[in-house]
C-alpha positions in Angstrom: 164.5 -29.6 75.5 166.1 -32.9 74.7 167.7 -35.2 77.2 171.4 -34.8 77.5 173.7 -37.2 79.4 176.7 -35.9 81.3 179.8 -37.7 82.5 180.6 -36.2 85.9 183.2 -36.7 88.5 181.6 -36.6 91.9 183.0 -34.4 94.7 181.1 -35.3 97.9 183.7 -34.9 100.6 185.0 -31.5 101.9 188.5 -32.2 100.4 187.0 -33.1 97.0 184.7 -30.1 97.0 187.6 -27.8 97.9 189.8 -29.2 95.1 187.1 -29.2 92.4 188.5 -28.8 88.9 191.6 -26.9 90.0 194.7 -27.2 87.7 192.7 -28.8 84.8 193.5 -27.5 81.4 190.5 -29.0 79.5 187.4 -31.1 79.9 186.1 -33.9 77.7 182.9 -33.1 75.8 179.8 -33.4 78.0 182.1 -33.9 81.1 182.2 -31.9 84.3 182.0 -32.2 88.1 179.0 -32.8 90.4 179.3 -31.3 93.9 177.1 -33.1 96.4 176.4 -31.5 99.8 174.9 -33.1 102.9 172.0 -30.6 103.0 170.4 -27.8 101.1 171.9 -24.3 101.6 173.4 -21.2 100.0 176.6 -22.3 98.2 179.5 -20.2 97.0 182.2 -21.0 94.5 185.4 -19.3 93.4 188.0 -20.2 90.8 191.3 -20.4 92.8 193.8 -22.3 90.6 191.0 -23.2 88.1 192.2 -22.6 84.6 189.0 -23.3 82.5 186.1 -20.9 82.2 183.1 -22.6 83.8 179.4 -22.3 84.3 178.1 -23.5 87.7 174.5 -24.8 87.8 173.2 -24.7 91.3 170.6 -27.5 91.8 168.1 -27.8 94.6 167.2 -31.0 96.5 164.4 -31.9 94.1 166.8 -31.7 91.1 165.8 -28.4 89.6 168.4 -25.9 88.4 167.9 -22.8 90.5 170.8 -20.7 89.3 173.5 -20.5 86.6 176.7 -18.5 87.3 179.5 -17.8 84.9 182.9 -18.3 86.4 186.2 -16.8 85.1 189.6 -18.6 85.5 191.7 -17.7 88.5 189.1 -15.3 89.9 189.2 -15.4 93.7 185.8 -13.5 94.1 183.2 -15.8 95.7 180.1 -16.3 93.5 177.1 -17.3 95.6 174.0 -19.1 94.6 170.9 -16.8 94.8 168.9 -19.5 96.6 169.5 -22.8 98.5 171.1 -25.7 96.6 172.2 -29.2 97.5 174.2 -29.8 94.3 176.3 -27.9 91.9 177.4 -28.9 88.4 180.4 -27.4 86.9 180.7 -27.5 83.1 182.8 -25.7 80.5 181.4 -22.2 80.1 178.7 -22.1 77.4 177.8 -25.8 77.7 174.4 -25.1 79.3 173.5 -22.4 76.8 174.6 -24.6 73.9 172.2 -27.3 75.1 169.4 -25.0 75.9 169.5 -25.9 79.5 168.4 -23.1 81.9 166.9 -22.3 85.2 164.0 -24.7 86.0 165.5 -27.6 84.0 165.3 -30.9 85.9 168.4 -33.0 86.5 167.9 -36.7 86.8 170.0 -39.4 88.4 171.4 -37.3 91.3 172.8 -39.2 94.2 171.4 -38.8 97.7 172.9 -36.2 100.0 176.5 -36.7 100.9 177.1 -38.3 104.3 180.7 -37.2 104.3 
C-alpha cells in the first residue's frame, strides 16, 4: 500500500462533530473530515442533512483503522462502529477502496485526544 496524504477538516468539539459534513454538495479530491474524540469508545454516525455518500473509517487510539462503514445520504439510521474508536475519518464513498486502504491500515499524523 502506498502512502496517501489527506486534507481534512478537524471536528474536535461537540458542535463540530454534530455538524460534520452536513449540507455539503461535494468534496475536493483527497479531502474529508477527521472527528477527534476525548477518549476511545464505540462511535455512531448518521447522515442527517448530509448530501454526499460517505465512507466512515473508525480509527483506534493507536491509529489503526478498525472499521469501515458505507453511509447513504440523508439516512437517519445510526451506524455504529463494531469496536472502540477515538477517531473517525469521513471521505467520499469509494475513496478508501480506490486507494486500497482497509481495516488494519495505519493512519499517521493524528492529533492527540480532544480536550473539548
